[in-house]
C-alpha positions in Angstrom: 48.3 -32.4 -6.7 44.7 -33.1 -7.7 43.6 -32.4 -4.1 45.4 -29.1 -4.1 43.6 -28.1 -7.4 40.3 -29.1 -6.0 40.7 -27.1 -2.8 41.9 -24.0 -4.7 38.7 -23.9 -6.8 36.2 -24.8 -4.0 35.5 -21.2 -3.2 33.7 -20.7 -6.5 29.9 -20.5 -5.9 28.2 -22.7 -8.6 25.4 -20.1 -8.8 28.0 -17.5 -9.6 29.2 -19.7 -12.5 25.7 -20.0 -13.8 25.3 -16.2 -13.4 28.5 -15.6 -15.4 27.2 -17.9 -18.1 23.9 -16.1 -18.3 25.7 -12.7 -18.5 27.7 -14.0 -21.4 24.6 -15.3 -23.2 22.9 -12.0 -22.4 25.7 -10.0 -23.9 25.6 -12.0 -27.1 21.8 -11.8 -27.4 21.9 -8.1 -26.6 24.4 -7.3 -29.4 22.4 -9.4 -31.8 19.0 -7.8 -31.0 19.7 -4.1 -30.4 16.8 -1.8 -31.3 16.4 1.8 -32.4 14.8 4.6 -30.4 11.0 5.0 -30.9 10.3 7.8 -33.3 7.4 10.3 -32.8 6.5 13.6 -34.4 7.2 15.7 -31.3 10.9 16.4 -30.6 11.8 15.1 -27.2 14.0 18.2 -26.6 11.3 20.7 -27.7 7.9 19.3 -26.5 5.7 22.4 -26.4 4.9 25.5 -28.4 5.4 28.9 -26.7 2.9 31.6 -27.7 2.8 35.3 -26.9 2.6 36.1 -23.2 4.5 33.0 -22.1 1.5 30.7 -22.9 2.4 27.2 -23.9 0.4 24.6 -25.8 0.9 21.1 -27.1 2.7 20.4 -30.3 -0.2 18.1 -31.2 -2.5 21.2 -31.5 -3.4 21.8 -35.2 -3.1 25.5 -36.2 -2.6 26.4 -32.5 -6.2 25.4 -31.7 -7.0 23.5 -28.5 -8.6 20.1 -28.9 -12.3 20.0 -27.8 -13.0 16.4 -28.8 -11.1 13.6 -30.6 -14.0 11.8 -32.4 -17.0 13.3 -34.1 -19.2 10.6 -32.6 -17.9 11.2 -29.0 -18.8 14.7 -28.0 -20.7 13.7 -24.9 -20.0 11.0 -22.2 -23.0 9.0 -23.4 -21.7 9.1 -27.0 -18.2 8.0 -25.7 -19.7 4.9 -24.2 -21.7 4.0 -27.3 -18.6 4.4 -29.4 -16.8 1.9 -27.1 -19.7 -0.5 -27.6 -19.3 -0.2 -31.4 -15.4 -0.4 -31.7 -15.2 -3.3 -29.3 -17.9 -5.2 -31.2 -19.8 -5.4 -28.0 -16.9 -6.8 -26.1 -16.3 -7.2 -22.3 -16.9 -3.9 -20.5 -17.1 -4.2 -16.7 -15.5 -7.0 -14.6 -15.6 -7.9 -10.9 -14.8 -10.7 -8.5 -17.3 -12.3 -6.1 -14.6 -13.5 -3.6 -10.8 -13.1 -3.2 -10.2 -16.4 -4.9 -12.8 -16.4 -7.7 -12.0 -15.4 -11.3 -13.3 -12.1 -12.9 -16.8 -12.1 -14.3 -17.7 -9.7 -17.1 -20.6 -7.7 -18.4 -20.6 -6.9 -22.1 -21.1 -3.3 -23.3 -24.7 -4.1 -24.3 -25.4 -5.6 -20.9 -24.0 -2.5 -19.1 -26.1 -0.3 -21.4 -29.3 -2.2 -20.6 -28.6 -2.0 -16.9 -27.9 1.8 -16.9 -30.9 2.6 -19.1 -33.2 0.5 -16.9 -31.8 2.2 -13.8 -32.2 5.7 -15.3 -35.8 4.8 -16.3 -36.5 3.4 -12.9 -35.4 6.7 -11.3 -37.8 8.6 -13.6 -40.5 6.2 -12.6 -40.1 7.0 -8.9 -40.1 10.7 -9.5 -36.4 11.6 -10.0 -36.6 13.9 -12.9 -34.2 13.8 -15.9 -32.3 16.9 -16.8 -29.6 19.3 -15.6 -31.4 20.4 -12.5 -31.3 16.9 -10.9 -28.3 16.0 -8.8 -27.7 12.4 -7.9 -25.2 11.6 -5.1 -23.1 8.5 -5.2 -21.7 7.4 -1.9 -19.8 4.1 -2.4 -16.5 2.5 -3.0 -15.5 1.4 -6.5 -17.9 -1.2 -8.0 -19.9 -1.8 -11.2 -23.0 -0.2 -9.6 -21.0 3.1 -9.3 -20.3 3.1 -13.0 -23.8 2.0 -14.0 -25.2 4.9 -11.9 -22.9 7.4 -13.5 -23.6 6.1 -17.0 -27.4 6.4 -16.3 -26.9 10.0 -15.4 -25.0 10.6 -18.7 -27.9 9.0 -20.6 -30.6 10.9 -18.8 -28.7 14.3 -18.4 -28.6 14.1 -14.6 -25.7 15.5 -12.7 -23.5 13.1 -10.7 -22.4 14.2 -7.2 -19.4 12.0 -6.3 -18.9 11.7 -2.6 -15.9 10.0 -1.1 -17.0 7.0 1.0 -14.4 8.0 3.6 -16.1 11.3 4.5 -18.5 9.6 6.9 -22.3 10.0 7.1 -22.4 13.3 8.9 -20.1 15.1 6.5 -22.0 13.7 3.5 -25.3 14.8 5.0 -23.9 18.3 5.5 -22.8 18.5 1.9 -26.1 17.4 0.6 -28.2 19.6 2.8 -26.2 22.7 2.3 -25.6 22.1 -1.4 -22.0 23.5 -1.1 -20.6 21.0 -3.6 -17.3 22.7 -4.4 -15.8 20.4 -7.1 -18.6 19.5 -9.5 -18.4 20.8 -13.0 -21.9 21.2 -14.6 -22.0 21.5 -18.4 -24.7 20.6 -20.8 -22.6 18.3 -23.1 -19.9 17.2 -20.6 -17.5 19.1 -22.9 -14.8 19.6 -20.3 -14.4 15.9 -19.6 -14.6 15.0 -23.2 -12.0 17.6 -24.0 -9.7 16.3 -21.3 -9.9 12.6 -22.3 -9.5 13.5 -26.0 -6.4 15.5 -25.1 -5.0 12.5 -23.1 -5.7 10.1 -26.0 -4.2 12.4 -28.6 -1.1 12.9 -26.4 -0.2 9.2 -26.1 -1.5 7.8 -29.4 1.8 7.8 -31.3 3.2 5.4 -28.7 0.2 3.7 -27.2 -2.6 2.6 -29.6 -5.6 1.6 -27.4 -7.6 -1.3 -28.5 -10.5 -3.5 -27.1 -7.8 -6.0 -26.0 -6.6 -3.5 -23.4 -7.7 -3.7 -19.7 -7.7 -1.3 -16.8 -8.1 -2.1 -13.1 -10.1 0.4 -11.1 -9.0 0.9 -7.5 -8.4 4.7 -7.1 -11.6 6.4 -5.7 -14.2 7.1 -8.3 -14.8 10.3 -6.5 -11.4 11.3 -7.8 -11.5 13.0 -11.2 -8.5 11.2 -12.6 -10.1 7.8 -12.2 -13.4 9.0 -13.7 -11.5 10.4 -16.8 -9.6 7.2 -17.2 -12.9 5.3 -17.3 -14.1 7.6 -20.0 -11.0 6.8 -22.0 -11.7 3.1 -21.4 -15.3 3.3 -22.6 -14.6 5.6 -25.5 -12.1 3.1 -26.9 -14.0 -0.1 -26.2 -11.6 -1.4 -23.5 -12.3 -3.6 -20.5 -12.5 -2.4 -16.9 -12.2 -4.6 -13.8 -12.8 -3.6 -10.2 -10.7 -4.3 -7.2 -12.2 -6.8 -4.8 -13.0 -4.8 -1.6 -9.7 -4.4 0.2 -6.6 -2.5 -1.1 -4.5 -5.1 0.8 -5.7 -7.7 -1.8 -5.0 -5.4 -4.8 -1.8 -7.2 -6.0 -3.8 -10.5 -6.1 -6.6 -8.8 -8.1 -4.0 -7.4 -10.5 -2.4 -10.8 -11.0 -5.8 -12.4 -11.8 -7.1 -9.6 -14.0 -3.7 -9.0 -15.8 -4.3 -5.4 -16.8 -2.4 -3.7 -19.6 -3.1 -0.2 -18.2 -2.2 0.6 -14.6 -3.2 3.9 -13.0 -1.5 4.4 -9.7 -0.2 6.9 -7.2 3.6 7.1 -6.4 3.0 5.7 -2.9 1.9 2.3 -4.2 4.6 2.3 -7.0 7.2 3.0 -4.3 5.9 0.0 -2.2 6.3 -2.4 -5.1 9.7 -1.0 -5.9 10.8 -1.4 -2.2 9.5 -5.0 -2.0 11.4 -6.0 -5.2 14.6 -4.4 -4.0 14.3 -6.0 -0.6 14.1 -9.4 -2.2 17.0 -8.7 -4.6 19.3 -7.4 -1.8 18.7 -10.6 0.3 21.2 -12.6 -1.8 24.6 -11.5 -3.2 24.4 -13.6 -6.4 20.8 -12.5 -7.0 21.8 -8.8 -6.4 24.8 -9.1 -8.7 22.7 -10.6 -11.5 19.9 -8.1 -11.1 22.3 -5.1 -11.1 24.0 -6.4 -14.3 20.7 -6.9 -16.0 19.4 -3.6 -14.8 22.4 -1.7 -16.0 22.2 -3.3 -19.5 18.5 -2.5 -20.0 18.9 1.0 -18.4 21.3 1.9 -21.2 18.6 1.1 -23.7 15.9 3.0 -21.7 18.1 6.1 -21.7 18.2 5.8 -25.5 14.4 5.7 -25.6 14.1 1.9 -26.1 11.5 0.1 -24.0 10.9 -3.6 -24.3 10.3 -6.8 -22.4 11.6 -9.4 -24.9 15.3 -9.1 -24.1 17.3 -12.0 -22.7 17.2 -10.2 -19.3 13.4 -10.2 -19.3 13.5 -14.0 -19.6 16.3 -14.5 -17.1 15.7 -11.8 -14.4 12.7 -9.5 -15.0 10.0 -12.0 -16.0 9.0 -12.9 -12.5 9.0 -9.2 -11.4 6.6 -8.4 -14.3 4.2 -11.1 -13.0 3.7 -8.9 -9.8 1.4 -6.7 -12.0 0.0 -9.6 -14.1 2.7 -9.7 -16.8 0.8 -7.6 -19.4 1.2 -4.0 -18.2 2.4 -1.7 -21.1 1.4 1.7 -19.7 1.6 3.1 -16.2 0.1 6.5 -15.5 0.9 8.2 -12.2 0.1 11.6 -10.6 -1.0 13.4 -7.4 2.6 13.5 -6.1 6.1 13.5 -7.5 7.8 10.2 -8.2 11.6 9.7 -8.0 13.8 9.1 -11.0 15.1 5.7 -9.7 11.5 4.4 -9.3 10.6 5.6 -12.8 13.7 3.9 -14.3 12.9 0.7 -12.3 9.5 0.4 -14.0 10.8 1.3 -17.4 13.6 -1.3 -17.1 11.9 -4.1 -15.1 8.5 -4.0 -16.6 9.5 -2.7 -20.1 6.5 -0.4 -20.1 5.8 3.3 -20.6 5.4 5.3 -17.5 3.7 8.6 -17.8 3.5 11.3 -15.2 0.4 13.6 -15.3 -0.5 16.8 -13.6 -3.8 18.6 -13.2 -6.7 19.1 -10.8 -10.4 18.4 -10.4 -11.0 22.0 -11.6 -9.3 21.1 -14.9 -11.0 17.7 -15.3 -7.8 16.0 -14.3 -4.6 16.1 -16.3 -3.6 19.2 -18.2 0.1 18.3 -18.7 1.5 14.8 -19.2 4.9 13.4 -20.0 5.2 11.9 -23.4 5.4 8.1 -23.3 8.4 8.1 -25.6 10.3 10.5 -23.3 12.2 8.4 -20.9 13.6 11.3 -18.9 12.3 12.0 -15.4 11.6 14.8 -13.0 8.9 16.6 -14.9 5.2 16.3 -15.8 5.6 16.9 -19.5 4.2 19.5 -21.9 0.5 20.6 -22.1 -2.0 18.1 -23.5 -3.8 19.3 -26.7 -6.9 20.4 -24.8 -5.2 23.0 -22.5 -3.1 26.1 -22.5 -0.6 26.6 -19.6 1.2 29.7 -18.4 3.1 30.8 -15.3 2.4 34.0 -13.5 4.5 36.0 -11.0 4.5 35.2 -7.3 6.7 38.1 -6.1 6.3 37.3 -2.4 8.1 34.0 -3.0 10.5 35.5 -5.6 9.1 33.6 -8.5 8.8 35.5 -11.8 7.4 34.2 -15.2 10.2 36.1 -17.0 12.6 33.6 -15.4 10.4 30.6 -16.4 9.0 30.2 -12.9 5.7 31.0 -11.2 2.2 29.9 -10.3 0.8 27.4 -12.9 -2.4 28.6 -14.6 -4.7 26.7 -17.1 -7.1 27.7 -19.8 -9.1 25.7 -22.3 -12.3 23.5 -22.9 -11.2 21.0 -20.2 -11.3 23.7 -17.4 -14.3 24.4 -15.1 -16.4 27.4 -15.3 -16.5 27.7 -11.5 -17.6 26.1 -8.2 -21.3 25.3 -7.8 -23.0 28.0 -5.8 -19.7 29.3 -4.6 -19.2 32.7 -6.2 -16.4 34.0 -4.0 -14.4 30.8 -4.3 -14.8 30.9 -8.1 -13.5 34.5 -8.2 -10.4 33.3 -6.2 -9.9 30.4 -8.6 -10.5 32.0 -12.0 -9.1 35.4 -12.9 -10.7 38.1 -15.1 -9.0 36.6 -18.2 -10.5 33.2 -17.6 -7.3 31.5 -16.3 -7.7 28.9 -13.6 -5.0 29.4 -10.9 -3.7 26.1 -9.6 -1.9 27.3 -6.4 1.1 25.3 -7.5 4.6 26.6 -8.4 6.2 25.3 -11.5 9.1 26.0 -13.9 9.6 25.4 -17.6 12.5 23.2 -18.5 14.6 23.8 -21.7 12.8 20.9 -23.5 9.4 22.6 -23.1 8.2 20.3 -20.2 6.8 21.5 -16.9 8.4 20.8 -13.5 6.3 21.1 -10.3 8.1 22.8 -7.5 5.5 23.0 -4.7 2.2 24.4 -3.5 2.1 28.1 -2.8 0.2 27.6 0.4 2.6 24.9 1.7 5.8 26.9 1.3 7.1 28.3 4.6 9.9 30.7 5.5 12.6 30.1 8.1 13.9 32.9 10.4 16.9 33.7 8.1 14.5 34.4 5.2 14.9 31.1 3.3 11.8 29.6 1.7 11.3 25.9 2.1 9.1 23.8 -0.2 8.1 20.9 2.1 6.8 18.5 -0.6 10.1 18.7 -2.5 12.1 17.9 0.7 9.7 15.1 1.8 9.9 13.4 -1.6 13.7 13.5 -1.6 14.0 12.3 2.0 11.5 9.5 1.3 14.0 7.9 -1.1 15.6 6.6 2.0 14.5 2.9 2.3 13.8 3.5 6.0 11.1 6.1 5.4 7.5 5.3 4.5 6.0 8.7 5.2 7.3 12.1 6.4 5.9 15.4 7.5 8.3 18.4 7.4 7.6 21.4 9.5 9.3 24.8 9.8 8.6 27.6 12.3 9.2 31.1 10.9 10.9 32.1 14.2 13.4 29.2 14.0 16.4 28.7 11.7 15.8 25.0 11.0 13.2 22.3 10.1 12.0 19.3 12.0 10.1 16.2 10.8 7.8 13.5 11.8 8.8 10.2 10.2 6.8 7.0 9.8 9.4 4.2 9.2 9.0 1.4 6.7 8.1 -1.5 9.0 9.5 -4.2 6.7 12.9 -2.4 6.2 13.2 -1.4 9.9 12.4 -5.0 11.1 15.1 -6.4 8.8 17.6 -3.8 10.0 16.7 -4.6 13.6 17.4 -8.3 13.1 20.8 -7.4 11.8 21.6 -5.1 14.8 20.6 -7.3 17.8 17.2 -5.7 18.1 15.2 -8.5 16.5 13.1 -9.1 19.6 11.6 -5.7 19.6 8.2 -4.8 18.2 7.8 -2.1 15.5 6.3 0.2 18.1 9.3 -0.4 20.4 11.8 0.2 17.6 10.1 3.6 16.9 11.0 4.7 20.5 14.6 3.4 20.3 17.2 6.3 20.1 19.7 4.1 18.2 17.0 3.4 15.6 16.2 7.1 15.4 19.9 8.0 14.8 20.2 5.3 12.1 17.2 6.7 10.2 18.3 10.3 10.7 21.8 9.5 9.4 20.3 7.8 6.3 17.8 10.6 5.7 20.6 13.1 5.9 22.9 11.2 3.5 20.0 10.8 1.0 19.2 14.5 1.2 22.8 15.5 0.6 23.2 13.0 -2.2 20.1 14.3 -4.0 20.9 18.0 -3.7 19.1 19.3 -0.7 20.7 22.2 1.1 21.6 21.8 4.8 18.7 24.1 5.8 16.2 22.0 3.9 17.2 18.8 5.7 15.5 18.5 9.1 17.7 19.0 12.1 15.6 16.6 14.2 13.1 13.9 13.6 10.5 12.0 15.7 9.4 8.5 14.8 5.8 7.3 14.9 4.6 3.8 14.3 1.2 5.1 13.2 0.9 5.6 9.5 -0.7 8.7 8.0 -4.0 7.5 6.6 -7.4 8.6 5.4 -9.0 6.9 8.4 -7.0 9.0 11.0 -7.7 12.1 9.0 -4.0 12.8 8.1 -4.4 12.0 4.4 -7.0 13.2 1.8 -8.9 10.5 -0.2 -6.3 11.0 -2.9 -3.5 10.2 -0.4 -2.1 13.7 0.0 -0.9 14.9 3.4 -3.3 17.1 5.4 -0.8 19.5 6.7 -3.0 21.5 9.1 -4.2 18.2 10.7 -0.7 16.8 10.9 0.6 20.1 12.5 -2.2 19.9 15.1 -1.6 16.2 15.9 2.1 16.4 16.2 2.6 19.9 17.7 3.7 18.5 21.1 6.4 16.5 19.3 7.4 19.5 17.3 7.7 21.7 20.4 9.8 19.0 22.0 12.2 18.7 19.0 12.7 22.5 18.8 13.4 22.6 22.6 16.4 20.3 21.9 17.8 22.5 19.1 19.6 25.9 19.2 17.3 28.9 19.0 
């Protein structure tokens, strides 16, 4: 009888019993430690103020006036740095690593000040005049010398010309020689940048109080306005800033050593981390069950506006995941492309941190709208920040009308540019007679006063039956398939369907191949396998249908390539956006071949 009882219970996995015990403990702890939603002064369901003419502003604006600066002693970029030196009590300012394995070394605010003042003085000594007529180019990847050069320009009133180090020597020489610098904003007090960073700080301060203990890791190109503005926020509030060591492939190691509290990233990198975690979770049934149980429990809190990392699930399940980003991240800011709801919820749940999605352009000194940290809903870029007005204007050719809450997004305010340097015609195309900067993006107002981005005006194409397709929207939905790392959607106005070039996720595809008797094939060979193509197409189709795409938006044919879109092969911009004309040219033979296999 004893033998029979033993055999009947032998199927129980000991790890499952442990998991059940943890779930029971978690449930008891959860019920004993429930929290209330964070309370802020802005209603989550009514986030912006609508003025006459469809113009919207932030609810943080006092007497409907836009914010030009946040602190009386920080009205220029030089003053912002000096304020940071004071409020941090001359704390750590800039950090770097000598090697991949070495710890971070730090310069204090006073040491950085001494270096940039000496550098600025040295430039004057060799004949580089101080003042607004002097342009100083910076051609480098992110490093302390970049920031010291920029700060010296602020101190001596020179103008920084930020050049992407990916442009190459010939392109840089052409820009310098021709002086056709399209995206440089010249202003005597740096008022546009100060207004922008002041608006950002005001926008988040009810949820995130920045202090000298906070730390940011710099890895996005400093030629990109978003990274430059974040650095001003860092300096103005006396925070620390550490630089990535050389190679983006070593970024995660840098993060784990530096342990930043603020993480500025693009969706592409956030998606990679998400995919890596989910791949590990799905490798074991017990692990997956425990993760799903913990995730569901914390997600219910997130949807009630509660973010934390001290629950029983953080100790049992999410603690090791949090260590991927150093364990201290409390704010993630993302932009440049849409990010999916499931990825946003993943970071809110697993990392217990705020994740804020911003939207803006170089011409607006970066972000002009930003989701509120306390708003845990997804799929929008929030209300205007206090330094900008936003309105939508009609685009009748595409059937968008402001009266319906849809149209081209336009900005106005102290954070916006006065025009392109020595480019009068381009300035006229950018800024209308009433001073509104036209973004070229399509957006819509949501009932809660937040803005949702639909697509770029110039990217939208029309199929032969008259349907307009927004490719970025479709690409972002289809890329939720775990098989897809990158995608380029194309539509011919003489055809009734779309086609796509797909770069598969190598890790996911390799794992799938091992489970389907194709483990001996290389990644390049898998990308030419028809069975692989069908599996990826089927998953893409199912994801598209699941997430609301119409049958005409989903590509009817795909072609796989093992070569990722990158800055180096000229298919991505330095801010990792797809160069559609370049992609169209490169893949036109594949596009023609795909269309030849489809009905006319």
